[in-house]
N, C-alpha and C positions, 0 to 999 in steps of 0.2 A: 500811226495807222491811217492809211489813206482810203477812204470809202467812196469818194466821188470826185469828179473833176472840179474845176473852178466853180465858185458859187453861181447858182442859176436863179433867176427870178422865179418866185413861186408860180406865177401864171405860166411861165415857160416850162417849168418842171412838171406841173400838172398836165399841161397839154402834151408834153413829150411822153409822160408815163401812160396817160390814157390812150394816146394815139398808138403807142406800142402795144398796149393791152388789146386794143380793138383791131389794130392791123393784124394781130395774132388771131383774134377770135371772130372777126366779122368781115373779112375781106370779100368783096364782090369781085369775082374773077372773070377773066376774059376767055378762058378755055373750059371745056366741060370737065367736071370733076370726075375722078376715078375713086372708087371706094371699095373697101374690103371689110368683111365682118371681123369684129373683135372677138378674140378667144376669151370666153368667160364661162364659168360653171356655176350654176345656181340650183339649189335644191328645189324641186317642184312640189307644189301643194297638191293634195289629192283632189281628184275631180269631184269628190263629194262636196268640197268647199268652193270650188271654182268651176264655172261653166266655160268650157273651152270649145272652139275658139272664142276669144273675147274681143269686144269692141271697146276701145279706151277713149277717155276724154279727160280734159283738165276740169276740175270742179272747184269753184270758189263760192263760199256761202256769203250772201249779201249781209253786210253789217259786221263782217269779221275783219280783223287785222292779222295778217300772217307775217312772220319775221324770218329773215334769212341772213346767213353770214357767208360771205365770199372770201376765201383765202387764196392768194396767188403768189407764186414765186416766178420771177422773170430774170433770165440771164442772157447776156449777149452783147453785140454791138448795137447800142441804142442811141440814135441821134441825140446830141446835146447832153447826154448823160454818161457816155463812155469815151475813153481816149482811144486813139487808133491802136489796134493790136491788143487792147486790154478790155476784157468784158466788164460790163456793169452788172450788178446783182441787186434786184429790188424785191422787197417784200411788201405786199399790199393787203389790207383788210378793208372790206366794206360791209356795213350792216344795213340791210334794206328792210323797210316795212312795205307791205302790200295791202292797201285798204280797199276792200270791195265796196264800190259806191252803189252800183245798181246792176241788175240783170234784166235783159229784155230780148226780143227776137233778134236784135242786131248783134248781141254778144254780151260780154261782161265787162263793165267799166271798172278798171283797177287803177288806183293812184299809187305809184311806186315812189318812195322817198328814201333818201339816204339818211339813216339815223346816226351813224358814226363812221369814222374812217381812220385808218392808221397807215402811214407810209414810212418805210425805212430803207436805207441803203445797207447792203451787206458786204462783208469782206470777201465772201465766196458763196458759191452755190451750196446750200445746205445738204444737198443729196436727197435720196429717196426717203430717209427717215425724218427729214425736215428739222433736225435738231441743230440749235445754234447756242453759243454761249453769249452772255451779255456783251463781251468785247467784240463780237462779230457783227453787231448791229448798231446803227446810228439812226435814231428816229428823225424824221423830217416832217415837222408839223405843217398841215395845210388848214386854212380856215374852212370849217365845215360848210359855211354859207357858200363858199366858192364852188365846192364840190356839188352841193345841192343845186346851184344855179345851172350846172351842166346836166345833171343826171335826174333830177326830180321831174317826172312826167306822169301823165294820165294816158293809159292805153285802153283801147277797146279790143278785147281778145275774143277770138272764136273758140269754140270748145276744143278744137284740135291743137290750140296753142299758137296759131298764126295771128298776126296783128292786122286788125281791120283799119285802125287809125291811131295816131299818136299826137298828143299836144304837149307843149311845154318843153323844157330843157333847152340845150344849146349845143350845136355841133360845130361852132366856129373854129375851135382849135385845129381841127383836122383839115388840111389843105390838099391832101392827095386823094384823088377820087378812086379809091379802091373799095368802095362800098361801106366805108367806115361811117357809122352813125353813133356818136357817143351816147345819144339819148336812149339807145336800145340795149344798153348793158343788162337791163333787167331780164332779157331773154335767157340768161343763165338759170332763171327759175323755171323756164319752160323750154329746155334745150332741144327737145325732139318734137317735131310736128307729128302728131299721131295720125294713123291711117283712118280713112273714112269707111273702113270695112273691118270685119273681124279677123284676128290673127291668132296663131298659137305659137308656142315656143319653137324656135328654129326658123320661123317665117320672116321675110324682109318686106320692106316697102320703100318707095321713093318719095321724096318731097323736094320743094325748090326754095325753101326759106329756112334760115337757121344761123349758126355761128359764122358762116362765111358769107353772109349777106343774102341777097335775093336777086337772081337774074335768070329767069326760066330759060331753059335751053342751053345755058352756058355753065351754070353752077348746079350741080346735082348732089343730092344727099341720099343715103340709104340708111334706114333705121332697121332695127332687128329686135324682136322679142326673144330675149335670151332664156328667160325662165320665169317661173312663178313660185312664190314661197309664202309661208305664214310667218308673221312677226307680231307677237302679242295679239292685239285685237284687230290687226290689219292683215289684208292680203297685199303682197308686194309684187308688182310686175317689174322685173329687171329688163331694161332696154339698153341698146347701144347704138352708136352711129360712128362712122368714120368718113373722111373726105380728103381728097388731095387735088389741088388746083394750081393754075398758073396765072401770074400777074403780069400785065403788060400795059404801060400807060405812058403818055407823053407829058412832059413838064415844061413850064415857062421859066423865065430867068430867075424867078423867085422860088422855084422849086415846087410850085403849085400845079395841079393838073389843069390841062387845057385841051380843048378840042379844036382850037384855032391853029391851022397849019403855020401861019406866019409868026405865031408866038412860041412855037415848039422849039426848044433848044436842048432838052435833055430827055432822059427816059428813066423809068423804074421798072425792073423786070425781076422775075424770080418765081419761087414756088412756096406754097403753104400747105401744110398737112395738119389734120386734127383727128384725134381719136378720143372718144369719150363714152361714158356710161351714166345711167341714172336709175334711181329706184322710185317708182310711182306707187304711193301708198293709198290704199282704198279701205275705208272703215268697213269692217265685216258686218257690224250691227247698225248701220245707219238706217233709221226708219224710212227715210225718203228713197234710199237706194236698194233696199232689200229685194223688192220685186224686180227692179231692173237687173240686179245681179243674177236673179234666177234665169233671166232671158239672155245673159251673157253681155250685159252693158255695165261698164265699171267707170266711175268718175272719181278721180283722186288728185293728189298734189305731189310735187316732188318732195321726197324725204331727204335725199342726198344725191349728189352728182359729182363727177370729176371729169377733167379733160386734160390731155396733154397736147401741146401746140408746138409746131416747129415752123419758123419763118426764115426763109433765106432769100433776101432781096438784094438787088444791086442798083444803086442810083448813080447815073452817069450825067455829069453836068460840065459846062465849060469851066476851065480854070480861070478865076477872076484876074489872076496876075499874068496869065499867058493865054489869051483868048483862042489861040490856035490849038491849044491842048485841052484835054478833058480830065476831070477828076472823077474817079470811081470810088464811091463809098459803099461799104457793105452794111446791110441792116439785117442782123441775124438775131432772132429772138427764140429762146427755148422757154416754154412756159408750162406750169402745172397749176391748174385751177380746181378748187374744191368748193362746193356749195352745200350748205347744210340748213335744214329747217330748224329754227330756234324756238324755244318755249316763250320767249318774250324779247323785248328790246335790250340792247347792251346796257350795262349798269349805269353808264354815264347819262343815259336819257330815261332811266326808269321813272324818274319823278315827273317827266314831261308827259302831258296828256297826248296820247297818240290817237288820231282819229277823233277830232273834236265833235264830229257829228253824232257820236254815240256808238261808234264801232267798237266791238269787243275784240280784245287780243286773244289769239289762239296759237 
């Protein structure tokens, strides 16, 4: 059974996988995005329980630690991981903690840390049901410390989910300037920038930051409130977003992005599309939020989210053996990503104190 090409250094593998993930999910594009609404049906809560239209925000309680799990399946022609004409298939799991450090007028400071990770090569795409047999999967262990070195960051977040500033982490592995920032993978927990006004089911709004990076005037997003429903002691707002954009960049002889005309020897071009949805949960009986809810203001957190990604890029570079010719390499990635709020850390780290400053897990 052949699951992967020739052995790859762990650092190279990690860089290639995360670059592929983020080229899929956070590309900053050079043409304006076009978006269309996702078809989705959700049972609506009665207006006796919810004041509509509603103004939404992300809320994090100071001193709390929230836990999330990210599951992802990627298939396609992935540089350094697939052989020409043969797709690579990768399964990735990341366990995140989000420790709320403080809240003030500038925003909420949250420390995002990777608590656990699993990476595997697959013999095939598992399909919509995500089912695999043990023979279809080959685990590829990565040192947790290495992953944490890239992804552990502290971010100052605004109530709408946008990032005011970010410190820590490492973006070095990505050398193609398509808006990829490895450090910002945590935005999966805040995938939709919420509107600064009230909306009701069926209404849409635009924003300029999200999975495809940030470049106002060139990359555009549209969010939509799909519906409202009740779930146990929560009110759940179901939201969606979609985007389609175009990539165009110049490369130097090493395949890295460059703005210097004299260094430009190649190009990377193509299209990226993304379509996703999320459920924002708001506690119905939160003492601090009860009065605000009466006025139509709701503050909550992601309960679950999903996104499908499609990347079709073409990298054109000089042939090293025949300088007068060029080599065209396809980069195609099909991805499915799922994010889920967790009751606590993964089992392997349950014995480790998370949030040593006294933060409580939730």
